[in-house]
mmCIF file of the C-alpha atoms, coordinates in Angstrom:
data_MODEL
# 
_entry.id   MODEL 
# 
loop_
_atom_site.group_PDB 
_atom_site.id 
_atom_site.type_symbol 
_atom_site.label_atom_id 
_atom_site.label_alt_id 
_atom_site.label_comp_id 
_atom_site.label_asym_id 
_atom_site.label_entity_id 
_atom_site.label_seq_id 
_atom_site.pdbx_PDB_ins_code 
_atom_site.Cartn_x 
_atom_site.Cartn_y 
_atom_site.Cartn_z 
_atom_site.occupancy 
_atom_site.B_iso_or_equiv 
_atom_site.pdbx_formal_charge 
_atom_site.auth_seq_id 
_atom_site.auth_comp_id 
_atom_site.auth_asym_id 
_atom_site.auth_atom_id 
_atom_site.pdbx_PDB_model_num 
ATOM 1   C CA . MET A 1 1   ? -0.125  0.035   0.043  1.00 0.00 ? 1   MET A CA 1 
ATOM 2   C CA . GLY A 1 2   ? 1.480   3.274   -1.024 1.00 0.00 ? 2   GLY A CA 1 
ATOM 3   C CA . TYR A 1 3   ? 1.909   6.483   1.181  1.00 0.00 ? 3   TYR A CA 1 
ATOM 4   C CA . ALA A 1 4   ? -0.939  8.231   -0.505 1.00 0.00 ? 4   ALA A CA 1 
ATOM 5   C CA . ALA A 1 5   ? -3.226  5.473   -0.024 1.00 0.00 ? 5   ALA A CA 1 
ATOM 6   C CA . ARG A 1 6   ? -2.506  5.276   3.508  1.00 0.00 ? 6   ARG A CA 1 
ATOM 7   C CA . MET A 1 7   ? -3.144  8.979   3.994  1.00 0.00 ? 7   MET A CA 1 
ATOM 8   C CA . THR A 1 8   ? -6.345  9.078   2.287  1.00 0.00 ? 8   THR A CA 1 
ATOM 9   C CA . PRO A 1 9   ? -9.382  8.999   4.849  1.00 0.00 ? 9   PRO A CA 1 
ATOM 10  C CA . SER A 1 10  ? -11.512 6.045   4.411  1.00 0.00 ? 10  SER A CA 1 
ATOM 11  C CA . ARG A 1 11  ? -15.064 6.753   3.627  1.00 0.00 ? 11  ARG A CA 1 
ATOM 12  C CA . ARG A 1 12  ? -17.842 4.823   5.672  1.00 0.00 ? 12  ARG A CA 1 
ATOM 13  C CA . ALA A 1 13  ? -20.707 3.429   3.390  1.00 0.00 ? 13  ALA A CA 1 
ATOM 14  C CA . PRO A 1 14  ? -23.978 5.015   4.181  1.00 0.00 ? 14  PRO A CA 1 
ATOM 15  C CA . ASP A 1 15  ? -25.926 3.219   7.165  1.00 0.00 ? 15  ASP A CA 1 
ATOM 16  C CA . ASN A 1 16  ? -29.069 2.564   5.186  1.00 0.00 ? 16  ASN A CA 1 
ATOM 17  C CA . THR A 1 17  ? -30.520 0.649   8.209  1.00 0.00 ? 17  THR A CA 1 
ATOM 18  C CA . ARG A 1 18  ? -30.247 3.423   10.487 1.00 0.00 ? 18  ARG A CA 1 
ATOM 19  C CA . ARG A 1 19  ? -31.595 5.801   7.850  1.00 0.00 ? 19  ARG A CA 1 
ATOM 20  C CA . ASN A 1 20  ? -34.643 3.530   6.989  1.00 0.00 ? 20  ASN A CA 1 
ATOM 21  C CA . GLU A 1 21  ? -35.420 3.259   10.724 1.00 0.00 ? 21  GLU A CA 1 
ATOM 22  C CA . ALA A 1 22  ? -35.088 7.085   11.232 1.00 0.00 ? 22  ALA A CA 1 
ATOM 23  C CA . THR A 1 23  ? -37.480 7.445   8.296  1.00 0.00 ? 23  THR A CA 1 
ATOM 24  C CA . ARG A 1 24  ? -39.947 4.657   9.468  1.00 0.00 ? 24  ARG A CA 1 
ATOM 25  C CA . LYS A 1 25  ? -40.134 6.299   12.974 1.00 0.00 ? 25  LYS A CA 1 
ATOM 26  C CA . ALA A 1 26  ? -40.775 9.842   11.373 1.00 0.00 ? 26  ALA A CA 1 
ATOM 27  C CA . ILE A 1 27  ? -43.589 8.431   9.181  1.00 0.00 ? 27  ILE A CA 1 
ATOM 28  C CA . LEU A 1 28  ? -45.359 6.653   12.140 1.00 0.00 ? 28  LEU A CA 1 
ATOM 29  C CA . ASN A 1 29  ? -44.993 9.751   14.455 1.00 0.00 ? 29  ASN A CA 1 
ATOM 30  C CA . ALA A 1 30  ? -46.462 11.936  11.514 1.00 0.00 ? 30  ALA A CA 1 
ATOM 31  C CA . ALA A 1 31  ? -49.336 9.401   11.110 1.00 0.00 ? 31  ALA A CA 1 
ATOM 32  C CA . LEU A 1 32  ? -50.114 9.738   14.747 1.00 0.00 ? 32  LEU A CA 1 
ATOM 33  C CA . GLU A 1 33  ? -49.890 13.482  14.946 1.00 0.00 ? 33  GLU A CA 1 
ATOM 34  C CA . LEU A 1 34  ? -51.983 14.249  11.852 1.00 0.00 ? 34  LEU A CA 1 
ATOM 35  C CA . VAL A 1 35  ? -54.830 11.692  12.530 1.00 0.00 ? 35  VAL A CA 1 
ATOM 36  C CA . GLY A 1 36  ? -55.076 13.801  15.968 1.00 0.00 ? 36  GLY A CA 1 
ATOM 37  C CA . GLU A 1 37  ? -55.134 16.937  14.028 1.00 0.00 ? 37  GLU A CA 1 
ATOM 38  C CA . VAL A 1 38  ? -57.471 16.263  11.063 1.00 0.00 ? 38  VAL A CA 1 
ATOM 39  C CA . GLY A 1 39  ? -59.003 13.022  11.715 1.00 0.00 ? 39  GLY A CA 1 
ATOM 40  C CA . TYR A 1 40  ? -58.992 9.752   10.028 1.00 0.00 ? 40  TYR A CA 1 
ATOM 41  C CA . ALA A 1 41  ? -61.222 10.777  7.181  1.00 0.00 ? 41  ALA A CA 1 
ATOM 42  C CA . LYS A 1 42  ? -58.833 13.625  6.172  1.00 0.00 ? 42  LYS A CA 1 
ATOM 43  C CA . LEU A 1 43  ? -55.649 11.713  6.768  1.00 0.00 ? 43  LEU A CA 1 
ATOM 44  C CA . SER A 1 44  ? -53.748 10.968  3.530  1.00 0.00 ? 44  SER A CA 1 
ATOM 45  C CA . VAL A 1 45  ? -50.543 9.200   2.564  1.00 0.00 ? 45  VAL A CA 1 
ATOM 46  C CA . GLU A 1 46  ? -49.558 12.494  0.997  1.00 0.00 ? 46  GLU A CA 1 
ATOM 47  C CA . GLY A 1 47  ? -50.040 14.393  4.048  1.00 0.00 ? 47  GLY A CA 1 
ATOM 48  C CA . ILE A 1 48  ? -48.045 11.865  6.264  1.00 0.00 ? 48  ILE A CA 1 
ATOM 49  C CA . ALA A 1 49  ? -45.105 11.883  3.725  1.00 0.00 ? 49  ALA A CA 1 
ATOM 50  C CA . SER A 1 50  ? -45.141 15.672  3.761  1.00 0.00 ? 50  SER A CA 1 
ATOM 51  C CA . ARG A 1 51  ? -45.190 15.718  7.528  1.00 0.00 ? 51  ARG A CA 1 
ATOM 52  C CA . ALA A 1 52  ? -42.469 13.158  7.866  1.00 0.00 ? 52  ALA A CA 1 
ATOM 53  C CA . GLY A 1 53  ? -40.320 14.630  5.153  1.00 0.00 ? 53  GLY A CA 1 
ATOM 54  C CA . ALA A 1 54  ? -40.356 11.289  3.188  1.00 0.00 ? 54  ALA A CA 1 
ATOM 55  C CA . GLY A 1 55  ? -41.542 10.320  -0.218 1.00 0.00 ? 55  GLY A CA 1 
ATOM 56  C CA . LYS A 1 56  ? -44.864 9.187   -0.962 1.00 0.00 ? 56  LYS A CA 1 
ATOM 57  C CA . GLN A 1 57  ? -43.561 6.160   -2.778 1.00 0.00 ? 57  GLN A CA 1 
ATOM 58  C CA . THR A 1 58  ? -41.402 5.318   0.155  1.00 0.00 ? 58  THR A CA 1 
ATOM 59  C CA . ILE A 1 59  ? -44.505 4.736   2.501  1.00 0.00 ? 59  ILE A CA 1 
ATOM 60  C CA . TYR A 1 60  ? -46.283 2.776   -0.171 1.00 0.00 ? 60  TYR A CA 1 
ATOM 61  C CA . ARG A 1 61  ? -43.341 0.594   -0.395 1.00 0.00 ? 61  ARG A CA 1 
ATOM 62  C CA . TRP A 1 62  ? -43.559 -0.300  3.186  1.00 0.00 ? 62  TRP A CA 1 
ATOM 63  C CA . TRP A 1 63  ? -47.368 0.038   3.662  1.00 0.00 ? 63  TRP A CA 1 
ATOM 64  C CA . PRO A 1 64  ? -50.372 -0.760  1.583  1.00 0.00 ? 64  PRO A CA 1 
ATOM 65  C CA . SER A 1 65  ? -52.724 1.973   2.858  1.00 0.00 ? 65  SER A CA 1 
ATOM 66  C CA . LYS A 1 66  ? -52.992 4.789   5.422  1.00 0.00 ? 66  LYS A CA 1 
ATOM 67  C CA . GLY A 1 67  ? -54.751 2.277   7.672  1.00 0.00 ? 67  GLY A CA 1 
ATOM 68  C CA . ALA A 1 68  ? -51.848 0.098   7.775  1.00 0.00 ? 68  ALA A CA 1 
ATOM 69  C CA . VAL A 1 69  ? -49.406 2.986   8.498  1.00 0.00 ? 69  VAL A CA 1 
ATOM 70  C CA . LEU A 1 70  ? -51.757 3.924   11.420 1.00 0.00 ? 70  LEU A CA 1 
ATOM 71  C CA . PHE A 1 71  ? -51.755 0.396   12.737 1.00 0.00 ? 71  PHE A CA 1 
ATOM 72  C CA . ASP A 1 72  ? -48.022 0.262   12.898 1.00 0.00 ? 72  ASP A CA 1 
ATOM 73  C CA . ALA A 1 73  ? -47.965 3.521   14.555 1.00 0.00 ? 73  ALA A CA 1 
ATOM 74  C CA . LEU A 1 74  ? -50.241 2.266   17.245 1.00 0.00 ? 74  LEU A CA 1 
ATOM 75  C CA . LEU A 1 75  ? -48.517 -1.062  17.415 1.00 0.00 ? 75  LEU A CA 1 
ATOM 76  C CA . SER A 1 76  ? -45.139 0.641   18.213 1.00 0.00 ? 76  SER A CA 1 
ATOM 77  C CA . LEU A 1 77  ? -46.975 2.470   21.379 1.00 0.00 ? 77  LEU A CA 1 
ATOM 78  C CA . SER A 1 78  ? -48.107 -0.905  22.782 1.00 0.00 ? 78  SER A CA 1 
ATOM 79  C CA . GLU A 1 79  ? -44.555 -2.641  22.405 1.00 0.00 ? 79  GLU A CA 1 
ATOM 80  C CA . GLY A 1 80  ? -42.577 -3.499  25.327 1.00 0.00 ? 80  GLY A CA 1 
ATOM 81  C CA . PRO A 1 81  ? -38.589 -3.286  25.603 1.00 0.00 ? 81  PRO A CA 1 
ATOM 82  C CA . GLU A 1 82  ? -38.432 -6.692  23.843 1.00 0.00 ? 82  GLU A CA 1 
ATOM 83  C CA . GLY A 1 83  ? -40.453 -5.625  20.873 1.00 0.00 ? 83  GLY A CA 1 
ATOM 84  C CA . GLY A 1 84  ? -43.708 -7.157  21.865 1.00 0.00 ? 84  GLY A CA 1 
ATOM 85  C CA . PRO A 1 85  ? -46.324 -6.487  24.257 1.00 0.00 ? 85  PRO A CA 1 
ATOM 86  C CA . GLY A 1 86  ? -45.222 -6.197  27.852 1.00 0.00 ? 86  GLY A CA 1 
ATOM 87  C CA . GLU A 1 87  ? -46.092 -8.559  30.630 1.00 0.00 ? 87  GLU A CA 1 
ATOM 88  C CA . LEU A 1 88  ? -48.874 -7.699  33.173 1.00 0.00 ? 88  LEU A CA 1 
ATOM 89  C CA . PRO A 1 89  ? -47.882 -7.251  36.825 1.00 0.00 ? 89  PRO A CA 1 
ATOM 90  C CA . ASP A 1 90  ? -47.837 -10.279 38.947 1.00 0.00 ? 90  ASP A CA 1 
ATOM 91  C CA . THR A 1 91  ? -47.568 -9.447  42.722 1.00 0.00 ? 91  THR A CA 1 
ATOM 92  C CA . GLY A 1 92  ? -49.672 -12.125 43.868 1.00 0.00 ? 92  GLY A CA 1 
ATOM 93  C CA . ASP A 1 93  ? -52.604 -9.774  44.448 1.00 0.00 ? 93  ASP A CA 1 
ATOM 94  C CA . LEU A 1 94  ? -54.745 -10.491 41.284 1.00 0.00 ? 94  LEU A CA 1 
ATOM 95  C CA . GLU A 1 95  ? -57.287 -7.907  42.112 1.00 0.00 ? 95  GLU A CA 1 
ATOM 96  C CA . SER A 1 96  ? -54.725 -5.058  42.801 1.00 0.00 ? 96  SER A CA 1 
ATOM 97  C CA . ASP A 1 97  ? -52.842 -5.986  39.806 1.00 0.00 ? 97  ASP A CA 1 
ATOM 98  C CA . LEU A 1 98  ? -56.004 -5.913  37.452 1.00 0.00 ? 98  LEU A CA 1 
ATOM 99  C CA . ARG A 1 99  ? -57.181 -2.600  38.877 1.00 0.00 ? 99  ARG A CA 1 
ATOM 100 C CA . ALA A 1 100 ? -53.646 -1.233  38.055 1.00 0.00 ? 100 ALA A CA 1 
ATOM 101 C CA . VAL A 1 101 ? -53.757 -2.388  34.498 1.00 0.00 ? 101 VAL A CA 1 
ATOM 102 C CA . LEU A 1 102 ? -57.277 -1.428  33.854 1.00 0.00 ? 102 LEU A CA 1 
ATOM 103 C CA . ARG A 1 103 ? -56.892 2.032   35.331 1.00 0.00 ? 103 ARG A CA 1 
ATOM 104 C CA . ALA A 1 104 ? -53.857 2.521   33.041 1.00 0.00 ? 104 ALA A CA 1 
ATOM 105 C CA . THR A 1 105 ? -55.938 1.211   30.004 1.00 0.00 ? 105 THR A CA 1 
ATOM 106 C CA . ALA A 1 106 ? -58.790 3.813   30.855 1.00 0.00 ? 106 ALA A CA 1 
ATOM 107 C CA . ASP A 1 107 ? -56.226 6.534   31.165 1.00 0.00 ? 107 ASP A CA 1 
ATOM 108 C CA . GLU A 1 108 ? -54.999 5.802   27.544 1.00 0.00 ? 108 GLU A CA 1 
ATOM 109 C CA . LEU A 1 109 ? -58.581 5.377   26.386 1.00 0.00 ? 109 LEU A CA 1 
ATOM 110 C CA . ASN A 1 110 ? -59.279 8.819   27.587 1.00 0.00 ? 110 ASN A CA 1 
ATOM 111 C CA . ASP A 1 111 ? -56.316 10.395  25.998 1.00 0.00 ? 111 ASP A CA 1 
ATOM 112 C CA . PRO A 1 112 ? -57.213 11.818  22.634 1.00 0.00 ? 112 PRO A CA 1 
ATOM 113 C CA . ARG A 1 113 ? -53.700 11.350  21.520 1.00 0.00 ? 113 ARG A CA 1 
ATOM 114 C CA . TYR A 1 114 ? -54.324 7.693   21.760 1.00 0.00 ? 114 TYR A CA 1 
ATOM 115 C CA . SER A 1 115 ? -58.106 7.157   21.584 1.00 0.00 ? 115 SER A CA 1 
ATOM 116 C CA . GLU A 1 116 ? -58.671 9.016   18.295 1.00 0.00 ? 116 GLU A CA 1 
ATOM 117 C CA . PRO A 1 117 ? -56.182 7.067   16.371 1.00 0.00 ? 117 PRO A CA 1 
ATOM 118 C CA . MET A 1 118 ? -57.454 3.761   18.091 1.00 0.00 ? 118 MET A CA 1 
ATOM 119 C CA . ARG A 1 119 ? -61.045 4.689   17.097 1.00 0.00 ? 119 ARG A CA 1 
ATOM 120 C CA . ALA A 1 120 ? -60.149 5.158   13.604 1.00 0.00 ? 120 ALA A CA 1 
ATOM 121 C CA . LEU A 1 121 ? -58.265 2.002   13.418 1.00 0.00 ? 121 LEU A CA 1 
ATOM 122 C CA . THR A 1 122 ? -61.085 -0.012  14.751 1.00 0.00 ? 122 THR A CA 1 
ATOM 123 C CA . VAL A 1 123 ? -63.472 1.472   12.187 1.00 0.00 ? 123 VAL A CA 1 
ATOM 124 C CA . GLU A 1 124 ? -60.766 0.519   9.435  1.00 0.00 ? 124 GLU A CA 1 
ATOM 125 C CA . VAL A 1 125 ? -60.438 -2.925  10.692 1.00 0.00 ? 125 VAL A CA 1 
ATOM 126 C CA . LEU A 1 126 ? -64.172 -3.573  10.155 1.00 0.00 ? 126 LEU A CA 1 
ATOM 127 C CA . VAL A 1 127 ? -63.857 -2.789  6.539  1.00 0.00 ? 127 VAL A CA 1 
ATOM 128 C CA . ASP A 1 128 ? -60.566 -3.912  5.462  1.00 0.00 ? 128 ASP A CA 1 
ATOM 129 C CA . PRO A 1 129 ? -60.173 -7.736  5.771  1.00 0.00 ? 129 PRO A CA 1 
ATOM 130 C CA . GLU A 1 130 ? -56.466 -7.898  5.191  1.00 0.00 ? 130 GLU A CA 1 
ATOM 131 C CA . LEU A 1 131 ? -55.785 -5.094  7.855  1.00 0.00 ? 131 LEU A CA 1 
ATOM 132 C CA . ALA A 1 132 ? -58.149 -6.983  10.162 1.00 0.00 ? 132 ALA A CA 1 
ATOM 133 C CA . ALA A 1 133 ? -56.243 -10.280 9.720  1.00 0.00 ? 133 ALA A CA 1 
ATOM 134 C CA . ASP A 1 134 ? -53.036 -8.304  10.355 1.00 0.00 ? 134 ASP A CA 1 
ATOM 135 C CA . TYR A 1 135 ? -54.420 -6.768  13.540 1.00 0.00 ? 135 TYR A CA 1 
ATOM 136 C CA . GLN A 1 136 ? -55.525 -10.062 14.891 1.00 0.00 ? 136 GLN A CA 1 
ATOM 137 C CA . GLN A 1 137 ? -52.121 -11.541 14.412 1.00 0.00 ? 137 GLN A CA 1 
ATOM 138 C CA . ARG A 1 138 ? -49.762 -8.997  15.531 1.00 0.00 ? 138 ARG A CA 1 
ATOM 139 C CA . LEU A 1 139 ? -51.702 -7.073  18.169 1.00 0.00 ? 139 LEU A CA 1 
ATOM 140 C CA . GLU A 1 140 ? -54.947 -8.599  19.469 1.00 0.00 ? 140 GLU A CA 1 
ATOM 141 C CA . GLU A 1 141 ? -53.666 -12.408 19.927 1.00 0.00 ? 141 GLU A CA 1 
ATOM 142 C CA . PRO A 1 142 ? -50.325 -11.477 21.411 1.00 0.00 ? 142 PRO A CA 1 
ATOM 143 C CA . ILE A 1 143 ? -52.028 -9.077  23.975 1.00 0.00 ? 143 ILE A CA 1 
ATOM 144 C CA . ARG A 1 144 ? -54.719 -11.719 24.797 1.00 0.00 ? 144 ARG A CA 1 
ATOM 145 C CA . GLU A 1 145 ? -52.070 -14.107 25.407 1.00 0.00 ? 145 GLU A CA 1 
ATOM 146 C CA . VAL A 1 146 ? -50.373 -11.803 27.863 1.00 0.00 ? 146 VAL A CA 1 
ATOM 147 C CA . LYS A 1 147 ? -53.642 -11.453 29.588 1.00 0.00 ? 147 LYS A CA 1 
ATOM 148 C CA . ARG A 1 148 ? -54.180 -15.209 29.608 1.00 0.00 ? 148 ARG A CA 1 
ATOM 149 C CA . ARG A 1 149 ? -50.938 -15.692 31.117 1.00 0.00 ? 149 ARG A CA 1 
ATOM 150 C CA . ARG A 1 150 ? -51.551 -13.294 34.147 1.00 0.00 ? 150 ARG A CA 1 
ATOM 151 C CA . LEU A 1 151 ? -54.871 -15.327 34.728 1.00 0.00 ? 151 LEU A CA 1 
ATOM 152 C CA . ARG A 1 152 ? -53.227 -18.647 34.514 1.00 0.00 ? 152 ARG A CA 1 
ATOM 153 C CA . SER A 1 153 ? -50.795 -17.628 37.113 1.00 0.00 ? 153 SER A CA 1 
ATOM 154 C CA . ALA A 1 154 ? -53.625 -16.806 39.467 1.00 0.00 ? 154 ALA A CA 1 
ATOM 155 C CA . GLN A 1 155 ? -55.488 -20.121 38.413 1.00 0.00 ? 155 GLN A CA 1 
ATOM 156 C CA . GLU A 1 156 ? -52.376 -22.072 39.296 1.00 0.00 ? 156 GLU A CA 1 
ATOM 157 C CA . ALA A 1 157 ? -52.160 -20.164 42.656 1.00 0.00 ? 157 ALA A CA 1 
ATOM 158 C CA . GLY A 1 158 ? -55.631 -21.176 43.347 1.00 0.00 ? 158 GLY A CA 1 
ATOM 159 C CA . GLN A 1 159 ? -57.167 -17.748 43.233 1.00 0.00 ? 159 GLN A CA 1 
ATOM 160 C CA . LEU A 1 160 ? -59.294 -18.499 40.214 1.00 0.00 ? 160 LEU A CA 1 
ATOM 161 C CA . SER A 1 161 ? -61.286 -21.614 39.474 1.00 0.00 ? 161 SER A CA 1 
ATOM 162 C CA . SER A 1 162 ? -59.338 -24.436 37.802 1.00 0.00 ? 162 SER A CA 1 
ATOM 163 C CA . GLU A 1 163 ? -62.360 -25.033 35.377 1.00 0.00 ? 163 GLU A CA 1 
ATOM 164 C CA . LEU A 1 164 ? -62.250 -21.492 34.149 1.00 0.00 ? 164 LEU A CA 1 
ATOM 165 C CA . ASP A 1 165 ? -62.060 -20.803 30.493 1.00 0.00 ? 165 ASP A CA 1 
ATOM 166 C CA . LEU A 1 166 ? -59.393 -17.960 30.289 1.00 0.00 ? 166 LEU A CA 1 
ATOM 167 C CA . ASP A 1 167 ? -60.727 -16.661 27.008 1.00 0.00 ? 167 ASP A CA 1 
ATOM 168 C CA . VAL A 1 168 ? -64.136 -15.962 28.658 1.00 0.00 ? 168 VAL A CA 1 
ATOM 169 C CA . ALA A 1 169 ? -62.470 -14.520 31.734 1.00 0.00 ? 169 ALA A CA 1 
ATOM 170 C CA . VAL A 1 170 ? -60.377 -12.190 29.531 1.00 0.00 ? 170 VAL A CA 1 
ATOM 171 C CA . GLU A 1 171 ? -63.767 -10.827 27.963 1.00 0.00 ? 171 GLU A CA 1 
ATOM 172 C CA . MET A 1 172 ? -65.337 -10.564 31.316 1.00 0.00 ? 172 MET A CA 1 
ATOM 173 C CA . ILE A 1 173 ? -62.564 -8.429  32.705 1.00 0.00 ? 173 ILE A CA 1 
ATOM 174 C CA . TRP A 1 174 ? -61.454 -6.182  29.778 1.00 0.00 ? 174 TRP A CA 1 
ATOM 175 C CA . GLY A 1 175 ? -64.562 -6.298  27.509 1.00 0.00 ? 175 GLY A CA 1 
ATOM 176 C CA . PRO A 1 176 ? -66.845 -3.888  29.675 1.00 0.00 ? 176 PRO A CA 1 
ATOM 177 C CA . VAL A 1 177 ? -64.062 -1.192  29.614 1.00 0.00 ? 177 VAL A CA 1 
ATOM 178 C CA . ARG A 1 178 ? -63.554 -1.352  25.889 1.00 0.00 ? 178 ARG A CA 1 
ATOM 179 C CA . ASN A 1 179 ? -67.195 -1.355  25.114 1.00 0.00 ? 179 ASN A CA 1 
ATOM 180 C CA . ARG A 1 180 ? -67.880 1.533   27.337 1.00 0.00 ? 180 ARG A CA 1 
ATOM 181 C CA . TRP A 1 181 ? -65.143 3.483   25.506 1.00 0.00 ? 181 TRP A CA 1 
ATOM 182 C CA . LEU A 1 182 ? -65.978 2.444   22.043 1.00 0.00 ? 182 LEU A CA 1 
ATOM 183 C CA . HIS A 1 183 ? -69.856 3.081   22.492 1.00 0.00 ? 183 HIS A CA 1 
ATOM 184 C CA . ARG A 1 184 ? -69.141 6.209   24.464 1.00 0.00 ? 184 ARG A CA 1 
ATOM 185 C CA . ASP A 1 185 ? -71.648 4.653   26.954 1.00 0.00 ? 185 ASP A CA 1 
ATOM 186 C CA . GLY A 1 186 ? -70.811 6.736   29.963 1.00 0.00 ? 186 GLY A CA 1 
ATOM 187 C CA . PRO A 1 187 ? -67.456 8.161   31.550 1.00 0.00 ? 187 PRO A CA 1 
ATOM 188 C CA . LEU A 1 188 ? -64.621 5.828   31.811 1.00 0.00 ? 188 LEU A CA 1 
ATOM 189 C CA . THR A 1 189 ? -63.465 6.431   35.345 1.00 0.00 ? 189 THR A CA 1 
ATOM 190 C CA . GLY A 1 190 ? -61.273 4.667   37.702 1.00 0.00 ? 190 GLY A CA 1 
ATOM 191 C CA . GLU A 1 191 ? -64.244 4.023   40.057 1.00 0.00 ? 191 GLU A CA 1 
ATOM 192 C CA . TYR A 1 192 ? -66.067 2.301   37.141 1.00 0.00 ? 192 TYR A CA 1 
ATOM 193 C CA . VAL A 1 193 ? -62.940 0.190   36.325 1.00 0.00 ? 193 VAL A CA 1 
ATOM 194 C CA . ASP A 1 194 ? -62.626 -0.902  39.969 1.00 0.00 ? 194 ASP A CA 1 
ATOM 195 C CA . VAL A 1 195 ? -66.172 -2.037  40.063 1.00 0.00 ? 195 VAL A CA 1 
ATOM 196 C CA . VAL A 1 196 ? -65.787 -3.953  36.729 1.00 0.00 ? 196 VAL A CA 1 
ATOM 197 C CA . VAL A 1 197 ? -62.723 -5.804  38.350 1.00 0.00 ? 197 VAL A CA 1 
ATOM 198 C CA . ARG A 1 198 ? -64.434 -6.616  41.488 1.00 0.00 ? 198 ARG A CA 1 
ATOM 199 C CA . THR A 1 199 ? -67.609 -7.916  39.816 1.00 0.00 ? 199 THR A CA 1 
ATOM 200 C CA . ALA A 1 200 ? -65.747 -10.031 37.428 1.00 0.00 ? 200 ALA A CA 1 
ATOM 201 C CA . LEU A 1 201 ? -63.628 -11.598 40.140 1.00 0.00 ? 201 LEU A CA 1 
ATOM 202 C CA . ASP A 1 202 ? -66.412 -12.383 42.429 1.00 0.00 ? 202 ASP A CA 1 
ATOM 203 C CA . GLY A 1 203 ? -67.682 -14.762 39.579 1.00 0.00 ? 203 GLY A CA 1 
ATOM 204 C CA . LEU A 1 204 ? -64.227 -16.020 38.535 1.00 0.00 ? 204 LEU A CA 1 
ATOM 205 C CA . ARG A 1 205 ? -62.795 -16.838 41.833 1.00 0.00 ? 205 ARG A CA 1 
ATOM 206 C CA . ALA A 1 206 ? -62.179 -20.505 42.935 1.00 0.00 ? 206 ALA A CA 1 
ATOM 207 C CA . PRO A 1 207 ? -65.356 -21.907 44.680 1.00 0.00 ? 207 PRO A CA 1 
ATOM 208 C CA . ASP A 1 208 ? -63.208 -22.486 47.952 1.00 0.00 ? 208 ASP A CA 1 
ATOM 209 C CA . THR A 1 209 ? -61.508 -19.016 47.909 1.00 0.00 ? 209 THR A CA 1 
ATOM 210 C CA . PRO A 1 210 ? -62.999 -16.997 50.818 1.00 0.00 ? 210 PRO A CA 1 
ATOM 211 C CA . GLU A 1 211 ? -64.680 -13.604 49.699 1.00 0.00 ? 211 GLU A CA 1 
ATOM 212 C CA . GLY A 1 212 ? -62.130 -10.837 50.641 1.00 0.00 ? 212 GLY A CA 1 
ATOM 213 C CA . ALA A 1 213 ? -59.290 -13.318 50.817 1.00 0.00 ? 213 ALA A CA 1 
ATOM 214 C CA . THR A 1 214 ? -57.273 -11.513 48.199 1.00 0.00 ? 214 THR A CA 1 
ATOM 215 C CA . GLU A 1 215 ? -54.554 -9.263  49.763 1.00 0.00 ? 215 GLU A CA 1 
ATOM 216 C CA . GLY A 1 216 ? -55.152 -5.607  49.776 1.00 0.00 ? 216 GLY A CA 1 
ATOM 217 C CA . ARG A 1 217 ? -58.796 -5.752  48.616 1.00 0.00 ? 217 ARG A CA 1 
ATOM 218 C CA . GLU A 1 218 ? -60.836 -2.721  49.196 1.00 0.00 ? 218 GLU A CA 1 
ATOM 219 C CA . ASP A 1 219 ? -64.576 -2.500  49.004 1.00 0.00 ? 219 ASP A CA 1 
ATOM 220 C CA . VAL A 1 220 ? -65.804 -0.356  46.196 1.00 0.00 ? 220 VAL A CA 1 
ATOM 221 C CA . GLY A 1 221 ? -69.178 1.104   46.301 1.00 0.00 ? 221 GLY A CA 1 
ATOM 222 C CA . ALA A 1 222 ? -71.623 1.606   43.287 1.00 0.00 ? 222 ALA A CA 1 
ATOM 223 C CA . PRO A 1 223 ? -70.036 3.783   40.689 1.00 0.00 ? 223 PRO A CA 1 
ATOM 224 C CA . GLY A 1 224 ? -71.877 7.021   41.242 1.00 0.00 ? 224 GLY A CA 1 
ATOM 225 C CA . GLY A 1 225 ? -72.466 8.935   38.221 1.00 0.00 ? 225 GLY A CA 1 
ATOM 226 C CA . THR A 1 226 ? -70.936 6.305   35.817 1.00 0.00 ? 226 THR A CA 1 
ATOM 227 C CA . GLY A 1 227 ? -74.159 5.396   34.087 1.00 0.00 ? 227 GLY A CA 1 
# 
């Protein structure tokens, strides 16, 4: 190797992986921002591209529709540090853990930055079979499995009936909260969430579990004003 070659600074090849990831994040952030500002009906791939500083063809190369972009944007918000949905807390106190989880869920659903994109996605899933299948595979089923694991742990600890159908239990616990939010059927408050958890667990506990045996349980009265 000659002296001139040794003195010539080497040039690193562009890191396309890093550049692509930065562009992807900019597009997802832009989709979330815009849907909150203009609503889903007025959201467009062109608008997302402009806000993200990306080309429209770049978006279409990675996603087939604006609904698919929005889905990935929402999916990124629900991912844990390992890239999938995080585990639910398991302190041994099932009722306390579920109250904490559902109260956090209610806070998210009451936050327009999250709730409006989620409403838009819910509607789009109803009319787009391809998006619906993607949603089921990548978000709905992984999150449902996380919920089942937490309930299975309680079942193994003797806190829930050994005969319990875990899928039905998931619907009994999370379903009322989601339905109240989706149908705007009254305010989604912490008090309402607490009553949902208590009522569901009263029906799901193992037959020989004494009432009130769960550590840290507090009696919650009727949800005043929650409809």
